[in-house]
MARGU-440792 format. One record per residue: residue in one letter; x, y, z of N, C-alpha, C, O in turn; residue number from 1. Coordinates in steps of 0.001 Angstrom, whole numbers. Atoms other than C-alpha are relative to their C-alpha. Layout:
BEGIN
ATOM  aa      npx      npy      npz     capx     capy     capz      cpx      cpy      cpz      opx      opy      opz    i
ATOM   a        X        Y        Z        X        Y        Z        X        Y        Z        X        Y        Z  NUM
...
***
This chain:
BEGIN
ATOM  aa      npx      npy      npz     capx     capy     capz      cpx      cpy      cpz      opx      opy      opz    i
ATOM   m      479     -310     1319    76989    64491    33808    -1832      104      385    -2705     -531      976    1
ATOM   n     1410     -395     -261    73994    66658    33402    -1036     -700    -1315     -925     -578    -2534    2
ATOM   q     1088      747     1002    70856    64453    31911    -1548      875     -449    -2660      575     -882    3
ATOM   d     1804     -643      103    68227    67163    31761      158      189    -1916     1073     -112    -2683    4
ATOM   i      806       50     1382    66395    67851    28268    -1037      790     -529    -2170      495     -148    5
ATOM   t      500     -783      371    65001    70527    26439    -1025     -187     -960     -685     -652    -2048    6
ATOM   i      885      189     1774    61891    70429    23902    -1362      672       13    -2387      492      670    7
ATOM   d      994     -699     -102    59964    72805    22865      -37     1355     1154    -1109     1939     1307    8
ATOM   g     -484     -650     -536    61216    75101    25069     -881     -411     1844    -1019      415     2746    9
ATOM   v     -479      593    -1197    60406    72720    28144      993     -715      841     1833    -1293      151   10
ATOM   k    -1144      547     -607    62683    71337    30721      219     -766      542      571     -464     1682   11
ATOM   l      406      978     -926    62474    68060    31853     1602     -318     1191     2613      146      664   12
ATOM   k     -783      941     -979    65007    66437    34774      405     -963     -601       98    -1320    -1738   13
ATOM   e     -229     1770      278    66429    63178    34701    -1092     -655     1093    -1847    -1617     1242   14
ATOM   e     1403      722    -1685    64283    62713    37966    -1096     -323     -663    -1574    -1458     -694   15
ATOM   e     1140     -115      318    61442    63829    36228     -731     -845    -1586    -1886     -648    -1962   16
ATOM   r      212      555      937    61455    61550    33024     -344    -1306      895     -219    -1573     2090   17
ATOM   q      322      800     -520    60073    58441    32784      452    -1396    -1590      624    -1353    -2809   18
ATOM   k     -760     1649     1156    61285    54806    30675    -1093       59     -533    -2172      130       56   19
ATOM   c     1060      513     1243    59327    54326    27639      143    -1667     -297     1231    -2228     -162   20
ATOM   e      320     1819      -54    58300    50335    27104     -151     -110    -1135    -1125      504    -1569   21
ATOM   i     -187     -146     1738    59048    49695    23360     -755    -1611     -229       91    -2497     -104   22
ATOM   w      530     1159      915    56869    46589    22022       19     -480    -1426       92      335    -2345   23
ATOM   t       82      340     1352    56754    44686    19066     -324     -688     -297    -1256     -631      506   24
ATOM   r     1362      564      847    54764    42174    17143     1098    -1507     -114     1858    -1520    -1082   25
ATOM   v     -631     1498      -43    56529    38299    17776     -650    -1279     -261    -1112    -1919      683   26
ATOM   m      479      959       68    55305    35526    15951    -1618     -142      249    -2274    -1059      743   27
ATOM   g     1787       -7      261    51461    36870    15314     -570      585     1779    -1747      487     2128   28
ATOM   y     1027     -967    -1074    50894    38960    19017     1306      907      700     2452      508      489   29
ATOM   y     -865    -1557     -777    52974    41917    20830      410     -220     1200     -413     -594     2036   30
ATOM   r     -603      261    -1287    55122    41588    23614      881     1430      197     1060     2349     -603   31
ATOM   p    -1043    -1260      125    57562    44080    25187     1102     -484      176     1452    -1359      968   32
ATOM   t    -2014      292      464    61445    44064    23900      676     -204     1584     1608    -1009     1572   33
ATOM   s     -496      542     -816    62300    43920    27687     -268    -1567      549      383    -2255     1336   34
ATOM   f      963     1260     -483    60295    40923    28249     1310    -1288     -689     1454    -2412     -207   35
ATOM   f     -295      992     1074    62965    39382    24909     1479     -694     1064     1785     -169     2134   36
ATOM   n    -1715      291     -557    66696    37508    26109      563      145     -954      171      381    -2097   37
ATOM   v    -1584    -1374      544    70045    38861    25128      -86     -942    -1668      464     -425    -2640   38
ATOM   g     -109      612     1752    69837    36873    21660    -1031     1183     -553     -759     2138    -1281   39
ATOM   k     1093     -343      845    66509    38036    20818       38     1828      310     -728     2437     -438   40
ATOM   q     -520    -1467     -446    67634    41963    22287      711       70    -1348      113      511    -2329   41
ATOM   g    -1016     -823      740    70477    42480    20134     -818     -390    -1580     -863      430    -2497   42
ATOM   e      598      243     1476    68584    40754    17010    -1056     1217      186     -225     2079      470   43
ATOM   h     1192     -710     -336    65738    43010    17552      622     1849     -303        6     2720     -917   44
ATOM   e     -623     -684      326    68800    45707    17810       22      385    -1527     -482     1442    -1907   45
ATOM   e     -807      462     1310    70104    44924    14287    -1407       30    -1227    -1125     -292    -2381   46
ATOM   r     1243      -72      818    66658    45240    12422      678     1605     -878     1452     2538     -660   47
ATOM   l       48    -1857     1622    66547    48283     9070    -1668       70      973    -2460     -702     1514   48
ATOM   h     1523     -491      130    63512    50061     9702      215      912    -1322     1311     1035    -1871   49
ATOM   f      506     -704     1501    62111    52255     6474    -1119      303       33    -2041     -150      711   50
ATOM   s     1673     -441      132    59355    54038     5402        7      -52    -1129      881      380    -1880   51
ATOM   e     1117     -249     1198    56725    53397     2649     -174      886     -355     -861     1712      246   52
ATOM   s      705    -1301     1394    56505    55829     -449     -726       -1      -30    -1158    -1011      527   53
ATOM   v     1532     -431      349    53306    57023    -1305      451     -380    -1468     1526       33    -1903   54
ATOM   t     -362     -222     1630    53118    55921    -5299    -1589     -134     -241    -2496     -517      498   55
ATOM   c     1353      249      735    50209    56112    -7903     -227    -1123     -391      621    -1900     -828   56
ATOM   c      480     1504      747    48260    53265    -8918    -1542      263     -985    -2756      221     -781   57
ATOM   g      824     -289      819    47141    54195   -12250     -670     1363      214     -710     1957     1292   58
ATOM   g     1179    -1068      -45    44796    57029   -13097      474     1352      223      147     2316     -469   59
ATOM   c     -823    -1060      310    47128    59481   -11871      846      762     -866     1845      303    -1420   60
ATOM   n    -1264    -1013      721    48698    62764   -13593      635     1007      303     1477     1462     -471   61
***
């Protein structure tokens, strides 16, 4: 199976890529998700992500 990836005209082979470490805030401090136990990893995968929309607070027309 070919895992090569091309982004903006730059081609990377699978062996040239590196794993991205993901951190999240848990109980007031940041921690890599790779350190989570199986239950916490499952909970993290089920989280819903959202984007806040920009609102105008008074005075905008």
